[in-house]
C-alpha positions, 0 to 999 in steps of 0.5 A: 768519122769524116765523110769527104769527097776527094780526087786522088792522083799519085806518081807510082814507081816514079814512072807512070802517072795514074789518076784515080777517079773521084770517089767517096771515102771515109777518114777514120781518126784513131782515138790515140797512138796506141796500137789497139786504137789504131787496129780498131780504126783499120778494122773499121776502114774499107777500100779507099779510106784513110786511117789517121794517127794523131801526133804523139808517142806510144810504145807498141808491144804488138803489131797492127795488120792491114790485110787486103784493104786498099787504105792509107795509114797516115801519121802526123809526120816523120819529125820525132819532135812533132810527128807520130812516134811508134816505140817498137817493143814488139820482139818479146815473147812467143808472138807470131812473126806478124806481131814481131813487127810494128806494121804488117801489110798483105795485099794480093788485091788490085787496091792501093795500100799506103803507109806514110808519116811515121817514126818507128823507133827501136831505141827502147830495147837493145835489139828492137825491131829484129824483124822489121819496122814494116813487114810485107807478108807473102806476095804483096803488091800495089803498096807505097811506104813513104816518109817514114823515119826508121830509127835504131832498127835492125831492118827498115822494110822486110818481106816474106814473098814476092813483092811489087811496090814502092818505098820512097822518101824514107830515112833509115838510121839503123841498128848495127847488128850482124846479118840484119839489113835495112831492106830485105826480100825487097826484097828480100826485102830479106826490101830490102832485103834475109831474116825470113829465108825463102827456101828451095828445098823440100824441107821447107813448105814454100820451096815450090813457090820460091822456085816459081818466083825465081823462074819468072821471066826478066822484066828489066825497065818495067814496074814489075819490081820493088822500087826503092828511091829517094831514101837516105841511109845511115849505119853508125857502127863498123860491121863488115857483113851488113848491107844497105840493100840485101835480098832473096826469094827471086825478087826484082828490085830497082834501087835509085836516087838514094844516098848514104852517110857515114857507114861501113856497110855494103851497098849491095849484098846478094847471096844465092843458094848457099848455107841458108838455102835461099834464092837470091835476087833475080834482077837488080837495077841500081843506078844514080845513088850516092854512097859515103863510106867510112870503114869496111865494106864492099861496093857490090857483092853478087852471088846470083841473078842479073844486074844492071849497075851504073852512074853511082857515086862513092866517096870516103874510105873504100879500103879495108881489104875488101873487094869493091866489086865482088862476084862469087859462086859459092858452090863452085870449085872453091875449097873455102866454101865446102859447106855450101857444096856439101848441102846443095851440091856443085853448081856445075851444069848438072845439078837440078837445084839450078834448073839442070835436067838429068842426062838421059843415059840411054840416049844414043846417036852421033854428032852430025852438025857443024862444029861451034854451032849453037844447036846440037845436031845428032843422027841416029 
């Protein structure tokens, strides 16, 4: 164990410079790249400490967990030839969802968590990483995930709650599997972004919580969001229903300065309350990204929330019969989507699912205000 005196400063969310005070911290060196040795070092660490993983390759059958510890987990780099390579074999058996992801993070404290300098590789088994390479558990904030090479995974970063943090300078070479997205609930990471639908029905235990997340006031232009920036995406196979960015659970996402190269996927796919009973992304700010398409796919597909989209560049093939900008309410009067209306009812201004209150059938009175007014005035 090395005792060091260090001064740390970092750029968070690309917007505000936060200097941290000089502090004493320990560096815990994992004895190997095996998940058991890494978890042992994590368990020994305290707030402010760094856990380092040596260069090399190891197959992980269970994930490591960072629970409410403000630590840095640092590999030897994201170059597969010289860095720290984790072979994801965590999807077999009846493991808890935490152990179906190589790295799991939960942080409800004000301490800063960082994971950096790794390769997470899913080429070992056909459907490796069906959950995520890195999974954010519950409501997690104050995190940074950077300089990670996500290789042949179904999803890079996933989440199961309301998240606020930063994903930057990562590379995503993703596994072409239906309905699985690089970032999900980042939001959605379900973040980018949903493998773990955040539900709104009383059938599910977290329904009230997800309603609260959806109803948070808009905070566009602030750090109250999951930021994804300076990342590169590659999706090698033709699959029309896959997305560079997908989300749900009422999350807020800022997606900027990213690039993609050959891929037929959607730039954004944001569903609302449809067959899976999920809230969509509450707000999305998406700008200054460069996309290159080589097959099918939408530019942007909106089904919920508020969005600000500008200064994005698209090259390549943008045809294949899909709409480039597609917005649809799946519970409107549309006969093609009757299944969604059947489960959750129409979105027509009277459905409590959408925040509407039932009309008071006993109310009486007469309209006494002016026509075309924004305020209804009644007498009697």
